[in-house]
C-alpha positions in Angstrom: -39.7 0.3 -36.9 -38.3 2.8 -34.4 -40.6 1.6 -31.6 -39.7 -2.0 -32.3 -36.0 -1.2 -32.4 -36.2 0.4 -28.9 -37.7 -2.8 -27.5 -35.8 -5.4 -29.4 -32.5 -6.9 -28.3 -32.0 -9.0 -31.4 -31.2 -7.8 -35.0 -34.4 -6.8 -36.9 -35.0 -8.6 -40.2 -37.8 -8.0 -42.6 -39.0 -10.5 -45.1 -42.7 -10.4 -45.9 -43.4 -9.4 -49.5 -39.9 -8.5 -50.6 -39.2 -9.7 -54.1 -37.3 -7.0 -56.0 -33.9 -5.4 -55.5 -35.5 -2.0 -55.1 -37.7 -3.3 -52.2 -34.7 -5.0 -50.6 -32.7 -1.8 -50.9 -35.4 0.3 -49.2 -35.8 -2.2 -46.3 -32.0 -2.4 -45.9 -32.1 1.2 -44.9 -34.1 0.5 -41.8 -33.6 -3.1 -40.9 -30.6 -5.2 -40.0 -31.5 -8.0 -42.4 -33.5 -8.5 -45.6 -35.2 -11.9 -46.3 -36.2 -12.7 -49.9 -37.7 -16.2 -49.8 -40.7 -16.7 -52.1 -39.1 -15.0 -55.1 -36.0 -17.2 -54.9 -38.2 -20.3 -54.6 -40.2 -19.2 -57.6 -37.1 -18.8 -59.7 -35.6 -22.1 -58.6 -38.7 -23.9 -59.6 -38.9 -22.1 -63.0 -35.3 -22.1 -64.1 -33.2 -25.1 -65.2 -29.9 -23.2 -65.4 -30.5 -20.7 -62.5 -29.4 -17.8 -64.6 -32.3 -15.6 -63.5 -31.7 -16.6 -59.9 -28.0 -15.6 -60.1 -29.0 -12.3 -61.6 -31.6 -11.6 -58.9 -29.1 -12.4 -56.1 -26.4 -10.1 -57.7 -29.0 -7.3 -58.1 -30.2 -7.8 -54.5 -26.6 -7.5 -53.2 -26.0 -4.4 -55.2 -29.2 -2.7 -54.1 -28.6 -3.6 -50.4 -25.0 -2.4 -50.5 -25.9 1.1 -52.0 -25.2 3.9 -49.5 -28.5 4.9 -47.8 -29.4 8.6 -47.2 -29.0 9.6 -43.6 
């Protein structure tokens, strides 16, 4: 990621294979953005009341916002 950051002029976002709050939190420590797509679509297709989707989004936000070790 360090080599890419030296060359990139745009914010770096990572989104392949991220489906849990823990994974999102780890990626948030090194990337400017975290993309969680497939897991959200899976929950939208599965849930009628979107309760699980709301919980996932809340947990993702909490994990991403945790202070990262320097």
